Structure formats: C-alpha cells, structure tokens
C-alpha positions in Angstrom: 29.9 -50.3 6.5 29.5 -46.8 6.8 28.1 -45.0 10.0 25.0 -43.5 7.8 24.6 -46.9 6.5 24.4 -48.8 9.7 22.3 -46.1 11.2 19.9 -46.7 8.4 19.9 -50.4 8.5 19.5 -50.4 12.5 16.4 -47.7 11.6 14.7 -50.4 9.2 15.6 -53.5 11.6 13.6 -51.7 14.5 10.8 -50.0 12.7 10.3 -53.8 11.3 10.5 -55.3 14.6 7.8 -52.7 16.1 5.8 -53.3 12.8 5.6 -57.0 13.4 4.9 -56.5 17.2 2.0 -54.3 16.9 0.6 -56.9 14.3 0.6 -59.5 16.8 -0.5 -57.5 19.8 -3.2 -55.1 20.0 -1.8 -54.1 23.4 1.8 -52.7 21.5 -0.4 -50.3 19.2 -0.9 -47.9 22.0 2.9 -47.6 22.9 4.6 -48.8 19.7 2.8 -46.5 17.0 4.7 -43.3 17.9 7.5 -45.2 18.1 6.9 -46.9 14.9 6.4 -43.6 13.2 9.4 -42.0 14.9 11.8 -44.6 13.7 10.2 -44.8 10.1 10.7 -40.7 10.2 14.2 -40.8 10.8 14.9 -43.7 8.2 13.2 -41.1 6.0 15.4 -38.1 7.2 18.4 -40.4 6.8 17.8 -41.4 3.4 16.4 -37.7 1.4 18.6 -35.3 0.0 16.8 -32.1 0.7 17.9 -30.3 4.0 21.1 -31.4 5.7 19.8 -30.6 8.9 17.6 -33.8 9.0 20.5 -36.2 7.6 22.7 -34.8 10.7 19.5 -34.7 13.2 16.5 -36.5 12.1 13.4 -36.0 14.0 15.1 -33.8 16.5 15.8 -31.6 13.2 11.9 -31.2 12.5 12.0 -28.9 15.8 13.8 -26.3 13.9 11.3 -26.0 11.2 8.4 -25.9 13.7 10.4 -23.2 15.9 10.7 -21.6 12.4 7.2 -21.5 11.3 6.2 -20.4 15.2 8.6 -17.3 14.8 6.7 -14.8 13.3 4.0 -15.1 16.4 6.4 -15.5 19.2 8.3 -12.5 17.7 4.7 -10.3 17.5 3.2 -11.6 21.2 5.8 -11.7 23.3 9.1 -10.3 22.0 8.8 -6.9 20.5 7.8 -4.0 21.9 5.1 -1.3 22.1 6.8 0.8 19.6 9.4 -1.2 17.5 7.2 -3.4 15.7 7.5 -3.7 11.8 5.9 -2.5 9.3 3.5 -1.1 12.2 4.6 -0.9 15.6 1.9 -2.4 18.1 1.2 1.3 19.5 -0.1 2.1 15.9 -1.9 -1.2 15.3 -4.1 -0.7 18.5 -4.9 3.2 17.7 -6.3 1.5 14.5 -8.1 -1.2 16.4 -9.4 0.9 18.9 -10.6 3.5 17.1 -12.5 1.3 14.6 -13.9 -0.5 17.7 -15.3 3.1 18.7 -13.0 3.0 22.1 -11.1 5.6 23.4 -7.4 5.8 22.1 -5.7 7.0 24.8 -2.3 6.0 27.1 -1.8 6.8 30.5 1.7 8.0 31.5 3.5 9.4 29.2 5.4 8.3 25.7 7.5 5.4 25.7 9.5 6.8 23.1 12.9 8.6 23.6 11.9 11.8 22.1 15.7 12.8 22.1 16.5 10.3 19.3 17.9 11.1 16.2 15.3 11.3 13.4 12.4 12.3 16.0 10.3 14.4 14.7 7.9 16.8 16.6 4.8 19.0 15.2 5.0 22.6 16.8 1.9 23.4 18.6 0.5 27.1 18.9 0.0 29.1 22.3 -3.0 30.5 20.5 -4.5 27.3 19.5 -8.4 27.5 17.5 -11.5 25.5 18.6 -11.7 22.4 16.9 -13.7 22.6 13.7 -16.4 20.2 13.6 -17.1 19.9 9.9 -13.9 17.9 8.4 -12.5 19.8 5.5 -12.6 18.4 1.5 -10.6 19.0 -1.5 -11.9 20.0 -4.4 -10.5 17.4 -7.2 -10.7 19.2 -10.7 -8.6 21.3 -12.6 -10.0 23.8 -15.7 -10.6 21.0 -17.9 -12.6 19.0 -15.3 -16.1 19.2 -15.7 -17.6 17.1 -12.9 -15.5 17.9 -10.3 -15.2 15.6 -6.8 -14.7 16.8 -3.1 -12.4 13.9 -1.7 -12.0 13.7 2.3 -8.6 14.0 3.9 -8.2 10.9 4.5 -9.7 7.4 2.2 -9.2 4.0 1.3 -5.7 3.3 -0.9 -5.4 0.9 -3.6 -6.4 -2.5 -2.9 -7.5 -5.0 -5.7 -10.3 -7.8 -5.8 -7.8 -10.6 -6.1 -5.7 -9.6 -3.6 -8.7 -9.2 -0.7 -11.6 -11.1 -0.4 -15.1 -9.9 -1.5 -16.0 -9.5 2.3 -13.1 -7.3 3.2 -13.8 -5.0 0.0 -17.3 -5.4 0.8 -16.3 -3.9 4.4 -14.2 -1.1 2.6 -17.0 0.3 0.5 -19.7 0.2 2.9 -17.6 1.8 5.3 -16.7 4.5 3.3 -20.3 4.8 1.6 -21.0 5.2 5.5 -18.8 7.8 6.3 -18.5 10.0 2.6 -15.2 9.0 1.5 -13.7 7.4 -1.7 -12.5 3.7 -1.9 -9.2 3.5 -4.5 -10.3 0.1 -6.6 -6.6 -0.9 -7.2 -5.7 -2.2 -10.8 -7.5 -5.6 -10.6 -10.8 -3.8 -12.1 -14.3 -2.7 -10.9 -15.6 -6.0 -9.4 -19.2 -5.9 -8.0 -17.9 -5.8 -4.4 -16.8 -2.5 -5.2 -19.9 -1.1 -6.9 -22.5 -2.8 -4.6 -22.5 -1.0 -1.5 -22.6 2.4 -3.4 -19.2 3.9 -2.1 -17.4 6.7 -4.2 -14.8 5.0 -6.2 -11.6 5.9 -7.8 -11.4 3.5 -10.2 -7.4 2.7 -11.4 -6.0 1.0 -14.3 -2.6 -0.3 -14.3 -0.3 -1.4 -17.2 -2.4 -4.7 -17.5 -5.9 -2.4 -18.3 -8.0 -5.2 -16.2 -11.6 -3.9 -17.0 -10.9 -2.1 -20.3 -8.7 -4.4 -21.6 -8.4 -5.8 -25.6 -8.0 -9.5 -26.4 -4.0 -8.8 -26.9 -4.0 -6.5 -23.6 -4.7 -3.5 -24.7 -6.3 -0.3 -23.6 -10.1 -0.4 -24.8 -11.4 2.8 -25.2 -15.5 1.7 -25.6 -15.2 -0.5 -22.1 -13.5 2.2 -20.8 -15.9 4.7 -21.1 -18.8 2.9 -20.2 -17.2 1.6 -17.2 -16.0 5.5 -16.1 -19.5 6.5 -16.7 -20.8 4.2 -13.7 -22.3 6.8 -11.4 -19.8 5.7 -8.4 -16.7 6.0 -10.2 -16.2 9.7 -9.0 -12.2 9.7 -10.2 -10.2 7.3 -12.7 -6.6 7.0 -12.0 -3.8 5.9 -14.1 -1.4 3.7 -12.2 2.7 4.4 -13.5 4.1 2.5 -10.2 3.7 1.7 -6.6 5.2 2.2 -3.8 6.0 -1.9 -3.0 7.2 -2.6 -6.0 8.1 0.3 -8.4 9.2 -0.4 -11.8 8.2 -3.9 -12.6 5.1 -5.8 -13.1 3.1 -8.7 -11.8 2.0 -11.9 -13.2 -1.1 -14.0 -12.0 -1.1 -17.6 -12.2 -3.8 -19.4 -14.2 -4.5 -21.5 -11.2 -5.7 -18.2 -9.9 -7.7 -16.8 -12.7 -10.9 -18.1 -11.6 -14.3 -17.2 -13.2 -14.9 -14.4 -11.1 -11.8 -13.4 -11.3 -11.6 -13.3 -15.4 -14.9 -11.8 -15.6 -13.9 -8.5 -13.7 -10.5 -8.2 -15.3 -11.6 -9.3 -19.1 -8.9 -12.1 -18.9 -9.6 -15.9 -20.4 -10.1 -18.1 -17.3 -7.5 -20.5 -16.0 -4.6 -18.6 -18.0 -1.7 -17.0 -16.9 -1.9 -13.2 -17.0 0.9 -10.9 -17.0 0.9 -7.3 -16.1 4.5 -5.5 -18.0 6.2 -3.1 -16.2 5.4 -0.4 -18.9 2.1 1.2 -20.7 1.2 0.6 -24.2 -0.3 3.7 -24.4 2.5 5.9 -24.2 6.3 5.9 -24.3 6.9 9.5 -23.6 6.2 12.4 -21.0 4.2 14.1 -24.0 2.4 10.9 -24.8 1.3 10.6 -21.1 -0.2 13.6 -20.6 -2.0 13.6 -24.1 -3.3 10.0 -22.8 -4.5 11.8 -19.8 -6.3 14.3 -21.6 -8.2 11.3 -23.6 -9.1 9.7 -20.7 -10.7 12.8 -19.4 -12.4 13.1 -22.3 -13.7 9.6 -22.2 -14.8 9.8 -18.7 -17.1 12.7 -19.9 -15.0 14.9 -17.6 -14.8 13.4 -14.4 -11.3 13.8 -12.5 -8.5 11.9 -13.9 -4.9 11.7 -12.7 -2.1 9.1 -12.3 -0.6 7.7 -9.3 3.6 7.1 -9.0 6.4 6.0 -6.7 8.7 9.0 -7.5 12.3 7.5 -8.8 14.4 10.2 -10.8 13.2 14.0 -10.4 13.9 14.5 -14.0 11.8 12.5 -15.3 8.7 14.0 -12.9 10.3 17.5 -14.5 9.9 16.1 -17.9 5.8 15.7 -17.5 6.3 18.9 -16.1 7.8 20.1 -19.0 5.1 18.1 -21.2 2.2 19.3 -19.0 3.3 23.3 -19.8 3.9 22.5 -23.7 0.7 20.8 -24.3 -1.6 23.1 -21.9 -2.8 19.8 -20.1 -2.7 18.7 -16.5 -4.2 15.7 -14.6 -6.4 16.9 -11.9 -4.6 15.2 -9.4 -1.4 12.7 -8.9 -1.0 10.3 -6.0 2.4 10.1 -4.6 3.0 6.6 -3.3 6.0 6.2 -1.0 8.3 3.3 -0.9 7.2 2.3 2.5 4.0 1.1 0.8 3.4 -2.5 1.1 -0.2 -4.1 0.1 1.2 -5.5 -2.8 3.7 -8.3 -2.1 7.7 -8.0 -3.9 10.4 -9.1 -3.8 12.6 -8.2 -0.7 15.0 -6.6 -2.8 12.3 -4.2 -4.1 10.8 -3.2 -1.0 14.1 -2.6 0.4 16.1 -0.4 -1.9 13.8 0.6 -4.7 12.0 4.3 -5.0 11.7 7.1 -2.5 10.1 7.2 0.7 6.9 9.1 0.5 8.5 12.0 2.0 10.9 12.7 -0.5 8.9 11.5 -3.1 5.6 14.1 -1.9 7.8 17.1 -1.5 9.4 16.5 -5.3 6.4 16.3 -6.6 4.8 19.3 -5.0 7.9 21.3 -5.3 8.3 20.5 -9.1 4.6 21.8 -9.5 5.1 25.1 -7.5 8.2 25.9 -9.6 6.4 25.0 -13.0 3.3 27.3 -11.8 1.1 24.3 -11.9 0.3 23.8 -8.7 -3.2 25.4 -8.1 -4.6 23.5 -11.3 -3.4 19.8 -9.7 -4.6 18.4 -6.2 -1.8 15.8 -4.4 -2.9 12.8 -2.6 -0.1 11.4 -0.4 -0.3 7.2 0.3 2.5 4.8 2.3 2.1 4.2 6.2 -0.5 7.0 6.9 -2.4 5.6 9.6 -2.7 8.1 12.8 -4.0 11.8 12.3 -0.6 13.3 13.1 0.6 11.0 9.8 -2.3 13.1 8.1 -0.7 16.6 9.3 2.9 15.9 8.9 1.9 14.8 5.2 -0.4 17.9 4.4 2.1 20.1 5.5 4.7 18.5 3.3 2.7 19.3 0.3 -0.1 16.9 0.1 -3.9 17.9 -0.1 -4.9 14.7 1.1 -4.3 11.3 2.3 -5.0 7.6 1.4 -4.2 4.5 3.9 -4.2 1.0 2.8 -2.6 -1.2 5.8 -4.6 0.9 8.1 -8.1 0.3 6.7 -7.2 -3.6 6.5 -6.4 -3.4 10.0 -9.8 -1.7 10.6 -11.2 -4.8 9.0 -9.4 -7.0 11.1 -6.0 -7.4 9.6 -3.6 -8.5 12.6 -0.5 -8.0 10.6 0.5 -11.7 10.1 2.2 -11.0 6.7 0.7 -14.0 5.0 -1.1 -11.8 2.6 0.6 -13.3 -0.8 -0.1 -17.0 0.4 -4.0 -17.3 0.3 -3.7 -18.1 4.1 -4.7 -15.0 5.6 -5.7 -16.3 9.2 -8.4 -13.3 9.5 -9.9 -13.7 5.9 -9.1 -10.3 4.8 -6.3 -10.9 2.3 -7.4 -14.1 0.8 -9.7 -15.7 -2.0 -10.7 -18.9 0.1 -14.1 -18.6 0.8 -13.9 -20.4 3.9 -11.7 -18.3 5.2 -13.2 -14.8 3.8 -16.2 -15.5 5.7 -14.3 -15.0 8.7 -15.0 -10.6 7.6 -18.4 -9.9 9.1 -19.3 -7.3 6.7 -21.9 -5.5 8.7 -19.5 -5.3 11.7 -16.3 -4.1 10.3 -18.4 -1.6 7.6 -18.6 0.2 10.7 -15.3 -0.2 11.7 -13.9 1.0 8.9 -16.4 4.2 8.9 -15.6 4.8 12.6 -12.0 4.4 12.1 -11.8 7.1 9.4 -13.9 9.6 11.1 -12.1 9.2 14.1 -8.3 9.5 12.3 -9.4 13.0 10.8 -10.9 14.4 14.1 -7.7 13.4 15.7 -6.0 15.4 12.5 -8.4 18.4 13.2 -7.3 18.4 16.6 -3.8 18.5 16.6 -4.1 21.3 13.4 -6.3 23.3 16.3 -3.2 22.7 18.9 -1.1 24.1 16.3 -3.2 27.5 15.5 -4.6 26.4 12.1 -8.0 26.8 10.8 -7.5 25.1 7.2 -5.2 22.4 6.0 -3.6 25.4 3.5 -2.3 27.2 6.6 0.1 24.2 7.5 3.8 24.7 6.2 6.9 23.2 6.9 8.3 25.1 9.3 5.7 23.4 11.5 7.7 20.1 11.9 11.1 20.2 13.0 13.3 17.3 12.8 16.1 16.1 15.2 19.5 16.5 13.2 22.0 15.2 16.2 22.0 15.4 19.7 21.9 18.8 19.9 20.2 20.1 17.1 16.4 20.3 15.7 15.7 22.0 12.4 12.3 22.8 11.0 11.5 21.1 7.2 11.7 24.9 5.9 15.0 25.0 6.5 16.1 21.0 5.6 14.9 21.4 2.2 14.3 23.4 -0.9 11.1 24.6 -1.2 10.6 26.2 -4.5 8.3 29.3 -5.1 6.0 30.0 -8.0 7.2 29.5 -11.5 10.8 29.8 -9.9 11.9 26.7 -12.2 11.1 28.8 -15.3 12.5 32.1 -14.6 14.8 31.5 -11.9 16.4 28.0 -11.2 17.9 27.3 -8.2 21.3 25.8 -8.1 19.8 22.3 -6.3 17.6 21.6 -9.5 19.3 23.1 -12.2 21.1 19.4 -13.5 17.2 17.9 -13.2 15.5 20.7 -14.9 18.0 20.9 -17.5 17.9 17.3 -18.3 14.1 17.0 -18.6 12.9 16.7 -22.1 9.1 16.1 -22.8 9.6 14.1 -25.4 11.8 11.7 -23.4 12.0 9.8 -20.1 15.9 9.5 -20.5 17.8 12.2 -18.7 19.2 14.9 -21.5 22.7 15.8 -20.2 25.1 18.6 -21.7 22.3 19.9 -24.1 
C-alpha cells in the first residue's frame, strides 16, 4: 500500500470514529466537530487533483490561499510607503481624499521623495510670481464648423460607463459636475438616466458598439444618435477610437450581466452576450473617419464633436491630419488617453506593454496639429493619472488645453484602490452593479466631495501657475518643466523633445518626423513606405 493510500485510509477511519462518537454523545460535539471537519477536509485535499500544494500539505495548505487573498490589503495598509504604491501612491490618494472632504491637503516637514533620482521632474517657479486668479479659466471647444461651442473646465470627469460604475456612483459624479460646473464623460456604455437625471454637462462617448445609437445588427443608427445628441445636457460628442487601458482590442459583456436596465441603455437584447469589436464599422480609412466626424456634427446640430484615442503609431495620426487637410474638416477636440489609464479592466499584457504613455502621446498629437497648421482649430484634452494640480499644469505645458480624470474622481466618491473593479465585488460600492454594495455610496455626500475635489485641484493648478509667473494656461511652455536625465544633468522638455512650428511639416519637415510624414496616407492607416 502506498503512503498516500495509507494516509487516506487512516483519515477515513479517524473521521468515521469521530462521527460515531458524536452520534453517541452530545458532549463530544463541541470538541469533536472541528476535528471531524479537519479530518474530512484532509481527506478531500488528499483526493482532489486540482491543487498540488493541498495534496502534499492537506489542511495546512489552505493557509497559503488565505494569505494570498489578504496580500493586497496587507501590502496597502502595512508594507507600502507613502510614495511607492501603485497605480496611485498613498500620498496622491490622501490628497484626493482630503480635498474631497474639504480639509487641508498639506504635509509638514518636507517631501519624502528623493528629488535627485533620475526621472524626477521640476516645475520652474518665477522670481516674479503673479496673484492667484480667482476665476478659473475655461477652454472654448468648437472649431469653424461648430455652431454650438462649449466652454470646458480645466479638470473634468473622464469616461466611465454605466455597467462599470454603480448607479449611485454615476449620480454622485454627475451631481458633482452640475454643482461645480464641469463636464462628465459618459463612457461608451450609453446615456443612462443616472447620467441625465442630475443635470450635469455631458460628453457623450460612442465606441465601437454604438451603444445607445445602435442598429439591431450592431451598426450606427443615425436617427437614434440625432435624438440623443439633442438632449440639452449633452454638450459634446466623442467618438472613441481606443482607450489607454486596452488599445486595439474590443470587449465582451457576458449575457448574465446584461440585465433589463443595461439592455435598455445600450440598446441590446436582454440576457444576450454583447461584443464590442476592436474596430469601427463606419470607417476604415483616415479620410472616412474625418468625414464621419463631420456627419456626426451635422446630426448633433452643430455641437462639438471629437474623438478619443491612445496614441500608437505616429504615422497613423499624421494620416488623419493629412485627411483633415484634404477634406478641410477637423474635429473640435481630441482626447489623448495615456497607456497608464486604467478604469477599464484589461489583460495585463496590454496594460503593461501596448500604447504610448500620456506624455509621449500628448506631445505627438500637439506637435502633429501644430506642424500641419491645424492646432488653432482643435482643442486637446489629456487623460491618464491626472489627480493633482501639478498633474494638470504638466499636461497643459506639454500641449493639452484641458484635462480629464477618472480614477481620481473615483477616489473622491470613495474608491480605496481595492482593484476589484472587474469582479462586481467593489467593497465601497463604486465599481459594481450589486445593489446591496452600491447603496454604500451616499449621493448627497459624495457629490459634494466630487465638487470640492475638482474645485480644490483647479485652485492648486492656478496657484502653481501663479508661482511660475503665469496668468493664463496659454503662457505655459515646455521650457518650464525640467527632467533629470542622470545624476548630474537636468534638461527642459523644450530641449528633450522636438517641438514643431506652425505648418513646419508642410514646408520644411524636420528629419525626426520625415519618415513618418512620408509614410502617412489619408486613404489608409497602413504605412506607405518608399512611395
């Protein structure tokens, strides 16, 4: 008889003996029940074939799984330092929490960061600072073909869909936007009553699934789009090409999650699995894309229309710019989503390796528009780990006109970075469709927190700008941000990167851009080499 077989036989025998004793004497129950349970568990562990560690270490092996389950909490509360947590460190989360609560987000005794580490960045203050302006500037969204421009705040709520966030979380975000006078991007999951009911300004995002304006076979429905784009709270419409968390892939919503409410909002059959393809049906070339944007603006009765993307190949974006020039059609805005974006759950390989971070993507879009002479017609929004006033200022001087924040707004609503957004078990009721969990979000309280956080963060950005001697965001420039490249050298962003002058790509293409410019074709997203 093998050793394992002998152990199994011994376990069964002991378990049977304990069970018999329990049946004979009620006094054995209190002492014997745990032992019987442990013995039965041991037998189960020895016989099961799924976990090797339990076959070799019955009962005791379960401790490993228990500790593994507790690991994120142990890491966050007892191990990580204030400045090295991921994706957002404790210092950043604390700033958001404190501003949302209306308390001072100040720390005594100086910074905990090593300012001389390679990669550190420094905003350049002025010896002649300016008074802090009390009226936050706004950005006019609307190019020459837009008849209903919109004035965007410097910080807004980034795209998060109904289906990803709970109804109460969306109500809190939109109510906060209404109270604070800033915009709320709906995400691609459609226009729900939770976006519309509070009355906050909306940027309606439409993805490859065309949720809310979808035909029965999954195409784009112009009539539904025109009807919903005409809603008084919809101020802008955004066509999503890709998102930072998972650029280049679509999504699947299992049928069991498609309840009656989600089915109604998205315009899909209840209980059936819904697939969002990685590509759009309505266009296949850069020229078709810009013409579709023009059609969307026409259907939206002149409201601002733009698109959102995580930048990948530079020649593809240049191809879009060439299509804009050829057709004399431009979007009113472009939202650049960095690869560090993360409200959408994604395969780890995509989150870690695919797409350009916001810094590189933002400067690519800004310079491409400047170099083609289109920058004055298009406003640029930046989204990707924007949480503090310094984040806003850095993105503005790198080329953005305004910023959006998603996870920081989730923190303001109560998110604790448990990173269970995709499991429907969010412990604070923010990223879940479980009504029992979602009720934890008190809309009246959390909406005020959203308003206070946005207001305080914009105020912080204006304070930083004033310390830099700047009165308007347009006066910010890449020379105002230094980056440490080694132990002895810092260089400004103006020196580290090529910054194009207006129409330079059309008149005197610099060598660093020439290959991509020549490979860009308005009638294909593929590179045209050697043409």
